[in-house]
FINU-206671 format. One record per residue: x, z, y of N, C-alpha, C in turn. Coordinates in nm, 3 decimals. Last residue first. Layout:
% residues N
> neast | nup | nnorth | caeast | caup | canorth | ceast | cup | cnorth
> X | Z | Y | X | Z | Y | X | Z | Y
...
//
This chain:
% residues 118
> neast | nup | nnorth | caeast | caup | canorth | ceast | cup | cnorth
> -1.065 | 0.191 | -1.024 | -1.086 | 0.336 | -1.022 | -1.082 | 0.399 | -1.154
> -0.852 | -0.047 | -0.873 | -0.941 | -0.009 | -0.983 | -0.948 | 0.142 | -0.988
> -0.795 | -0.284 | -0.626 | -0.798 | -0.142 | -0.657 | -0.895 | -0.121 | -0.774
> -0.580 | -0.546 | -0.525 | -0.701 | -0.503 | -0.595 | -0.685 | -0.356 | -0.633
> -0.456 | -0.637 | -0.201 | -0.438 | -0.579 | -0.334 | -0.574 | -0.545 | -0.393
> -0.264 | -0.771 | 0.066 | -0.388 | -0.768 | -0.012 | -0.360 | -0.713 | -0.150
> -0.136 | -0.740 | 0.390 | -0.115 | -0.715 | 0.248 | -0.251 | -0.709 | 0.181
> 0.030 | -0.861 | 0.684 | -0.088 | -0.824 | 0.607 | -0.051 | -0.812 | 0.459
> 0.150 | -0.845 | 1.024 | 0.172 | -0.853 | 0.879 | 0.042 | -0.820 | 0.808
> 0.274 | -0.939 | 1.340 | 0.158 | -0.914 | 1.254 | 0.193 | -0.937 | 1.107
> 0.521 | -0.777 | 1.527 | 0.496 | -0.883 | 1.429 | 0.372 | -0.848 | 1.345
> 0.588 | -0.560 | 1.684 | 0.521 | -0.672 | 1.747 | 0.486 | -0.786 | 1.654
> 0.683 | -0.381 | 1.491 | 0.774 | -0.434 | 1.592 | 0.718 | -0.561 | 1.657
> 0.411 | -0.451 | 1.309 | 0.541 | -0.385 | 1.300 | 0.636 | -0.454 | 1.395
> 0.081 | -0.414 | 1.220 | 0.171 | -0.465 | 1.323 | 0.298 | -0.382 | 1.316
> -0.147 | -0.516 | 0.957 | -0.049 | -0.428 | 1.020 | 0.019 | -0.496 | 1.137
> -0.419 | -0.497 | 0.744 | -0.355 | -0.573 | 0.850 | -0.271 | -0.477 | 0.934
> -0.508 | -0.506 | 0.413 | -0.456 | -0.419 | 0.519 | -0.380 | -0.507 | 0.617
> -0.767 | -0.538 | 0.191 | -0.678 | -0.612 | 0.279 | -0.638 | -0.519 | 0.391
> -0.873 | -0.480 | -0.136 | -0.833 | -0.421 | -0.010 | -0.739 | -0.517 | 0.063
> -1.137 | -0.489 | -0.362 | -1.024 | -0.563 | -0.305 | -0.999 | -0.507 | -0.165
> -1.233 | -0.300 | -0.657 | -1.249 | -0.348 | -0.520 | -1.124 | -0.421 | -0.475
> -1.417 | -0.155 | -0.928 | -1.308 | -0.238 | -0.876 | -1.338 | -0.277 | -0.732
> -1.626 | -0.049 | -1.084 | -1.513 | 0.035 | -1.042 | -1.392 | -0.045 | -0.997
> -1.808 | -0.276 | -1.102 | -1.744 | -0.214 | -1.219 | -1.617 | -0.137 | -1.183
> -1.743 | -0.460 | -0.794 | -1.825 | -0.410 | -0.904 | -1.742 | -0.348 | -1.014
> -1.598 | -0.516 | -0.578 | -1.600 | -0.620 | -0.680 | -1.684 | -0.578 | -0.800
> -1.621 | -0.462 | -0.232 | -1.654 | -0.414 | -0.366 | -1.660 | -0.531 | -0.462
> -1.369 | -0.485 | 0.000 | -1.475 | -0.562 | -0.065 | -1.498 | -0.502 | -0.203
> -1.241 | -0.381 | 0.311 | -1.271 | -0.346 | 0.173 | -1.384 | -0.433 | 0.122
> -0.987 | -0.398 | 0.548 | -1.111 | -0.456 | 0.498 | -1.124 | -0.427 | 0.350
> -0.843 | -0.266 | 0.831 | -0.851 | -0.253 | 0.685 | -0.987 | -0.308 | 0.644
> -0.619 | -0.311 | 1.106 | -0.750 | -0.329 | 1.042 | -0.736 | -0.310 | 0.892
> -0.378 | -0.211 | 1.198 | -0.472 | -0.269 | 1.294 | -0.611 | -0.290 | 1.235
> -0.153 | 0.031 | 1.174 | -0.258 | -0.028 | 1.092 | -0.364 | -0.079 | 1.189
> 0.177 | 0.002 | 1.277 | 0.040 | 0.028 | 1.321 | -0.055 | -0.042 | 1.225
> 0.500 | 0.132 | 1.269 | 0.397 | 0.058 | 1.196 | 0.260 | 0.100 | 1.245
> 0.716 | 0.281 | 1.358 | 0.683 | 0.157 | 1.429 | 0.577 | 0.073 | 1.359
> 0.772 | 0.438 | 1.043 | 0.805 | 0.426 | 1.185 | 0.770 | 0.286 | 1.238
> 0.550 | 0.578 | 0.827 | 0.628 | 0.455 | 0.850 | 0.647 | 0.434 | 1.000
> 0.378 | 0.790 | 0.794 | 0.521 | 0.819 | 0.810 | 0.607 | 0.696 | 0.835
> 0.121 | 0.680 | 0.749 | 0.149 | 0.754 | 0.873 | 0.298 | 0.778 | 0.897
> 0.022 | 0.559 | 0.527 | 0.126 | 0.488 | 0.602 | 0.169 | 0.561 | 0.729
> -0.179 | 0.720 | 0.426 | -0.064 | 0.690 | 0.340 | 0.052 | 0.630 | 0.418
> -0.365 | 0.719 | 0.641 | -0.301 | 0.844 | 0.598 | -0.174 | 0.816 | 0.517
> -0.445 | 0.452 | 0.638 | -0.378 | 0.507 | 0.757 | -0.303 | 0.634 | 0.720
> -0.568 | 0.446 | 0.383 | -0.454 | 0.360 | 0.414 | -0.375 | 0.413 | 0.533
> -0.777 | 0.634 | 0.409 | -0.674 | 0.654 | 0.308 | -0.549 | 0.569 | 0.337
> -0.932 | 0.515 | 0.618 | -0.877 | 0.651 | 0.631 | -0.761 | 0.672 | 0.534
> -1.003 | 0.269 | 0.498 | -0.924 | 0.272 | 0.622 | -0.856 | 0.408 | 0.638
> -1.152 | 0.364 | 0.283 | -1.034 | 0.280 | 0.259 | -0.944 | 0.280 | 0.381
> -1.364 | 0.493 | 0.414 | -1.268 | 0.572 | 0.337 | -1.140 | 0.493 | 0.311
> -1.494 | 0.270 | 0.523 | -1.439 | 0.373 | 0.612 | -1.336 | 0.459 | 0.540
> -1.565 | 0.140 | 0.283 | -1.483 | 0.072 | 0.383 | -1.418 | 0.172 | 0.478
> -1.730 | 0.328 | 0.145 | -1.597 | 0.291 | 0.093 | -1.509 | 0.222 | 0.196
> -1.987 | 0.394 | 0.205 | -1.881 | 0.465 | 0.278 | -1.740 | 0.418 | 0.239
> -2.154 | 0.253 | 0.037 | -2.171 | 0.234 | 0.181 | -2.059 | 0.299 | 0.263
> -2.079 | 0.349 | -0.221 | -2.050 | 0.211 | -0.179 | -2.061 | 0.189 | -0.028
> -1.922 | 0.666 | -0.206 | -2.046 | 0.590 | -0.212 | -2.016 | 0.449 | -0.163
> -1.627 | 0.754 | -0.388 | -1.693 | 0.713 | -0.264 | -1.823 | 0.640 | -0.291
> -1.540 | 0.789 | -0.654 | -1.591 | 0.901 | -0.576 | -1.672 | 0.858 | -0.454
> -1.461 | 0.548 | -0.773 | -1.537 | 0.644 | -0.853 | -1.600 | 0.754 | -0.769
> -1.331 | 0.389 | -0.586 | -1.433 | 0.329 | -0.673 | -1.516 | 0.432 | -0.747
> -1.142 | 0.567 | -0.453 | -1.251 | 0.496 | -0.386 | -1.365 | 0.454 | -0.478
> -0.919 | 0.673 | -0.570 | -1.043 | 0.750 | -0.579 | -1.165 | 0.674 | -0.526
> -0.705 | 0.515 | -0.504 | -0.752 | 0.509 | -0.643 | -0.885 | 0.584 | -0.662
> -0.640 | 0.592 | -0.246 | -0.721 | 0.472 | -0.266 | -0.777 | 0.463 | -0.407
> -0.486 | 0.794 | -0.155 | -0.600 | 0.832 | -0.238 | -0.691 | 0.713 | -0.264
> -0.127 | 0.741 | -0.167 | -0.261 | 0.732 | -0.109 | -0.367 | 0.782 | -0.207
> 0.209 | 0.868 | -0.099 | 0.105 | 0.795 | -0.171 | -0.029 | 0.797 | -0.100
> 0.328 | 1.193 | -0.026 | 0.358 | 1.053 | -0.057 | 0.242 | 0.991 | -0.133
> 0.291 | 1.461 | 0.000 | 0.219 | 1.376 | 0.094 | 0.244 | 1.227 | 0.071
> 0.463 | 1.582 | -0.187 | 0.318 | 1.586 | -0.210 | 0.236 | 1.498 | -0.115
> 0.734 | 1.553 | -0.307 | 0.682 | 1.474 | -0.195 | 0.529 | 1.468 | -0.205
> 0.783 | 1.691 | -0.534 | 0.864 | 1.726 | -0.418 | 0.825 | 1.646 | -0.293
> 0.596 | 1.578 | -0.719 | 0.596 | 1.721 | -0.688 | 0.673 | 1.758 | -0.561
> 0.403 | 1.304 | -0.681 | 0.543 | 1.342 | -0.674 | 0.554 | 1.487 | -0.630
> 0.129 | 1.279 | -0.664 | 0.194 | 1.244 | -0.791 | 0.340 | 1.290 | -0.796
> 0.005 | 1.300 | -0.424 | 0.022 | 1.422 | -0.502 | 0.093 | 1.401 | -0.633
> -0.144 | 0.982 | -0.435 | -0.107 | 1.096 | -0.351 | -0.103 | 1.222 | -0.437
> -0.017 | 0.727 | -0.632 | -0.124 | 0.826 | -0.618 | -0.074 | 0.947 | -0.541
> 0.092 | 0.420 | -0.498 | 0.128 | 0.550 | -0.558 | 0.014 | 0.648 | -0.533
> -0.007 | 0.215 | -0.341 | -0.040 | 0.216 | -0.484 | -0.002 | 0.346 | -0.554
> 0.081 | 0.261 | -0.080 | -0.062 | 0.243 | -0.105 | -0.098 | 0.252 | -0.252
> 0.359 | 0.281 | -0.108 | 0.284 | 0.395 | -0.054 | 0.133 | 0.383 | -0.082
> 0.418 | 0.021 | -0.205 | 0.448 | 0.141 | -0.285 | 0.365 | 0.259 | -0.237
> 0.338 | -0.135 | 0.014 | 0.273 | -0.152 | -0.116 | 0.296 | -0.030 | -0.205
> 0.524 | -0.038 | 0.202 | 0.380 | -0.023 | 0.225 | 0.306 | -0.035 | 0.092
> 0.765 | -0.124 | 0.089 | 0.740 | 0.020 | 0.106 | 0.591 | 0.048 | 0.125
> 0.721 | -0.402 | 0.107 | 0.741 | -0.340 | -0.025 | 0.716 | -0.189 | -0.017
> 0.705 | -0.432 | 0.383 | 0.587 | -0.461 | 0.301 | 0.601 | -0.403 | 0.160
> 0.973 | -0.367 | 0.453 | 0.862 | -0.284 | 0.498 | 0.739 | -0.306 | 0.411
> 1.109 | -0.581 | 0.339 | 1.137 | -0.445 | 0.292 | 1.023 | -0.351 | 0.332
> 1.003 | -0.787 | 0.495 | 0.982 | -0.788 | 0.350 | 1.007 | -0.650 | 0.289
> 1.091 | -0.727 | 0.755 | 0.949 | -0.718 | 0.724 | 0.922 | -0.715 | 0.574
> 1.418 | -0.621 | 0.669 | 1.317 | -0.649 | 0.770 | 1.175 | -0.630 | 0.722
> 1.519 | -0.711 | 0.331 | 1.540 | -0.653 | 0.463 | 1.422 | -0.684 | 0.553
> 1.609 | -0.668 | -0.008 | 1.513 | -0.710 | 0.092 | 1.549 | -0.644 | 0.224
> 1.810 | -0.781 | -0.283 | 1.782 | -0.690 | -0.172 | 1.680 | -0.753 | -0.079
> 1.864 | -0.789 | -0.635 | 1.815 | -0.853 | -0.513 | 1.781 | -0.748 | -0.408
> 2.160 | -0.672 | -0.785 | 2.016 | -0.653 | -0.766 | 1.976 | -0.718 | -0.634
> 2.392 | -0.886 | -0.959 | 2.360 | -0.765 | -0.884 | 2.208 | -0.753 | -0.874
> 2.442 | -1.126 | -1.072 | 2.433 | -1.012 | -1.163 | 2.407 | -0.881 | -1.091
> 2.423 | -1.314 | -0.877 | 2.557 | -1.276 | -0.920 | 2.556 | -1.154 | -1.014
> 2.154 | -1.343 | -0.817 | 2.225 | -1.458 | -0.873 | 2.362 | -1.421 | -0.930
> 1.987 | -1.034 | -0.913 | 2.031 | -1.137 | -0.820 | 2.108 | -1.246 | -0.891
> 1.701 | -0.896 | -1.079 | 1.843 | -0.931 | -1.075 | 1.870 | -1.042 | -0.974
> 1.474 | -0.654 | -0.953 | 1.497 | -0.794 | -0.989 | 1.645 | -0.828 | -0.977
> 1.373 | -0.348 | -1.095 | 1.455 | -0.417 | -0.997 | 1.479 | -0.560 | -1.045
> 1.033 | -0.285 | -1.191 | 1.173 | -0.311 | -1.226 | 1.244 | -0.378 | -1.109
> 0.764 | -0.266 | -1.128 | 0.839 | -0.143 | -1.151 | 0.984 | -0.161 | -1.187
> 0.684 | -0.529 | -1.078 | 0.628 | -0.458 | -1.194 | 0.711 | -0.336 | -1.231
> 0.965 | -0.564 | -0.892 | 0.853 | -0.639 | -0.946 | 0.809 | -0.569 | -1.074
> 1.161 | -0.497 | -0.600 | 1.093 | -0.452 | -0.722 | 0.985 | -0.551 | -0.762
> 1.467 | -0.509 | -0.434 | 1.342 | -0.579 | -0.464 | 1.289 | -0.535 | -0.600
> 1.583 | -0.244 | -0.233 | 1.601 | -0.323 | -0.356 | 1.466 | -0.383 | -0.393
> 1.641 | -0.253 | 0.118 | 1.562 | -0.209 | 0.003 | 1.598 | -0.297 | -0.116
> 1.860 | -0.153 | 0.370 | 1.819 | -0.254 | 0.273 | 1.745 | -0.188 | 0.157
//
């Protein structure tokens, strides 16, 4: 079981405990964490996180979609039974973009959308 996070804080439950997530919802929370954490940010887990934050400032606009896929697959490689089926990138201008990640986990299709700023 994972603890439910929102804006970096655990969410309280109805009985004063902390809300828990299981199954696909827990997986999506881990995926979101792995995609938004900056790779190399954790000294004892140097492979944790992604390099998506670099897309808007380093990648050429024509190469950003391919880089977004590469960075997402790399960040999620350690998640058991998870397959990245597609990644779509949309430039929003001014060092911003929108990322959609399509996944398959235990035969169940899942997706996640997020905005990226550089």
